[in-house]
C-alpha positions in Angstrom: -27.1 -96.3 57.6 -25.3 -98.3 55.0 -22.5 -99.1 57.7 -25.2 -100.3 60.0 -26.8 -102.4 57.3 -23.5 -104.1 56.5 -22.8 -104.8 60.2 -26.3 -106.4 60.4 -25.5 -108.5 57.3 -22.1 -109.6 58.9 -24.0 -110.6 62.1 -26.6 -112.5 60.1 -23.9 -114.4 58.1 -22.0 -115.2 61.2 -25.2 -116.6 62.8 -25.8 -118.7 59.7 -22.4 -120.2 59.8 -23.0 -121.3 63.4 -26.4 -122.9 62.6 -25.9 -124.2 59.0 -24.0 -127.4 58.1 -20.4 -127.6 56.9 -19.5 -127.7 53.2 -17.1 -130.6 54.0 -14.6 -131.8 56.5 -12.4 -129.2 58.3 -9.3 -128.7 56.2 -5.8 -128.6 57.8 -3.6 -126.1 56.0 0.2 -125.7 56.5 2.0 -122.5 55.8 5.6 -121.2 56.0 6.4 -118.1 57.8 7.0 -115.3 55.2 5.5 -117.5 52.5 2.0 -117.7 51.1 -0.9 -120.2 51.2 -4.1 -120.9 49.4 -7.4 -121.6 51.0 -9.1 -123.5 48.3 -12.9 -123.4 47.7 -14.8 -126.2 46.1 -16.6 -124.3 43.3 -19.3 -126.9 42.7 -22.7 -125.4 43.0 -21.6 -122.0 44.4 -24.2 -119.3 43.8 -22.5 -116.1 44.6 -20.0 -114.6 46.9 -17.8 -116.4 49.4 -17.7 -114.5 52.9 -14.5 -115.0 54.8 -14.4 -114.9 58.6 -11.7 -115.3 61.2 -12.4 -115.1 65.0 -15.8 -113.6 64.0 -14.3 -110.9 61.8 -15.6 -110.7 58.3 -12.3 -109.6 56.8 -12.9 -110.4 53.0 -15.4 -111.4 50.3 -14.5 -113.3 47.2 -16.4 -114.5 44.2 -16.1 -117.2 41.6 -14.7 -114.8 39.2 -11.5 -114.3 41.1 -12.5 -110.8 42.5 -12.0 -109.8 46.2 -13.3 -107.2 48.5 -11.0 -106.6 51.5 -13.0 -105.3 54.4 -10.3 -105.2 57.0 -7.4 -102.8 56.3 -4.8 -104.8 58.1 -5.1 -107.2 55.1 -4.5 -104.7 52.4 -1.6 -106.0 50.1 -1.6 -109.6 51.3 -5.0 -111.0 50.2 -5.8 -112.0 46.6 -8.9 -113.7 45.1 -8.5 -116.6 42.8 -10.7 -118.3 40.2 -13.5 -120.2 41.9 -13.4 -117.9 44.9 -10.4 -119.3 46.7 -8.4 -117.0 48.8 -4.6 -116.5 48.6 -2.8 -115.2 51.7 0.7 -113.8 51.3 3.6 -112.7 53.5 2.4 -115.1 56.2 3.0 -114.0 59.8 2.3 -116.0 63.1 -0.7 -113.7 63.6 -2.2 -115.2 60.4 -2.5 -118.6 62.2 -6.1 -119.6 63.1 -9.4 -121.0 62.1 -10.9 -119.6 58.9 -14.5 -120.0 57.7 -15.7 -119.5 54.2 -19.5 -119.1 54.0 -21.3 -119.5 50.7 -24.7 -120.3 49.2 -24.5 -123.7 47.5 -26.9 -125.3 45.0 -27.2 -129.0 45.8 -29.2 -131.6 43.9 -32.1 -131.1 46.2 -32.0 -127.5 47.5 -30.1 -124.3 47.9 -28.3 -124.0 51.3 -25.9 -121.9 53.1 -22.9 -123.8 54.1 -19.5 -123.1 55.7 -16.0 -124.5 54.8 -13.6 -124.5 57.7 -9.9 -124.1 57.5 -7.3 -124.7 60.3 -4.2 -122.8 59.2 -0.9 -123.6 61.1 2.2 -121.6 60.3 5.8 -122.9 60.9 9.3 -121.4 60.7 11.9 -123.1 58.5 14.4 -124.9 60.7 18.1 -124.3 60.4 21.3 -126.0 61.9 21.6 -122.8 64.2 18.3 -123.9 65.8 19.8 -127.1 67.1 22.1 -127.0 70.2 24.1 -129.9 71.6 25.6 -129.8 75.1 28.0 -132.4 76.4 28.8 -133.6 79.9 31.6 -136.1 80.7 30.2 -138.4 83.5 33.2 -140.8 83.7 36.9 -140.7 82.8 37.5 -144.5 83.2 35.9 -145.9 81.2 35.1 -142.7 79.2 31.4 -142.0 79.5 29.4 -138.9 78.5 26.0 -137.5 77.7 24.9 -135.2 75.0 21.7 -133.1 75.2 20.0 -132.0 72.1 17.7 -128.9 72.4 15.9 -127.0 69.7 14.7 -123.4 70.1 11.5 -123.9 68.1 8.2 -125.4 69.2 6.2 -128.2 67.5 9.3 -130.2 66.4 10.2 -133.9 66.5 13.7 -134.5 67.7 15.7 -137.8 67.1 19.2 -139.1 67.5 21.0 -141.3 65.0 24.6 -142.8 64.6 26.8 -142.7 61.4 26.7 -146.6 61.2 23.1 -147.1 62.1 23.9 -148.9 65.2 21.6 -149.0 68.3 22.0 -146.0 70.5 21.1 -145.2 74.1 18.7 -142.2 74.1 16.3 -140.9 76.8 14.3 -137.6 76.5 16.6 -136.3 73.8 19.8 -137.2 75.9 22.3 -139.5 74.2 24.4 -141.7 76.5 27.8 -142.8 75.1 30.5 -145.0 76.7 33.9 -145.9 75.3 33.3 -144.0 72.0 34.7 -145.0 68.7 37.0 -142.4 67.3 35.1 -142.4 64.0 31.6 -142.6 65.4 29.4 -139.6 64.5 26.0 -138.9 66.2 23.4 -136.7 64.6 20.6 -134.8 66.2 17.7 -134.2 63.7 14.8 -131.8 64.2 11.8 -131.9 62.0 8.6 -130.0 61.7 5.7 -129.9 59.1 7.7 -128.0 56.5 11.5 -128.6 57.1 14.3 -130.7 58.5 17.6 -129.8 59.9 20.3 -131.6 61.8 23.6 -131.0 63.9 26.3 -133.5 64.4 28.9 -134.3 67.2 31.8 -136.7 67.4 32.2 -137.9 71.1 35.9 -138.8 70.7 36.7 -135.1 70.4 35.8 -134.6 74.1 
């Protein structure tokens, strides 16, 4: 009977999240694979526990005193409650990425109301030089012309080319076109995501 009551409470809270207003704008949170992240709760006017959901799963409950009740065993050892009811998620994995909702009863200047704070958690891997691959192709011997294609084995990255002297370069879709290369000219392919930047360089004269 107790388990049934808790299930009904969870269903009720989820329905309330769908019908009540938001506590504020959706928050975009960036995390690093293997690191930790904090989903911060605005403690103003909070009148009790904060109920945490992801994909309809009520996985934890926190309170303003920093206590936490983990309801889903898969989160044991990686969730911690913080003062104000905020949630600390540690040892981030890609499966932790998603939309989180914190439902709480808040006392405003006019009334008490249930509202939901929504967090969009995105997790990224740190980039390294090994993630960046440059392939070359000699297209002409006289004059010497070649192309260099930069590929990155990670998703959600921005890729750019640059030269060692800052001069204009000919690039189309990550492909660098070089003609009559200067022996001292170095070209660098740089990859960047939300948490890191890495690069790899090439000297066309070597080819």
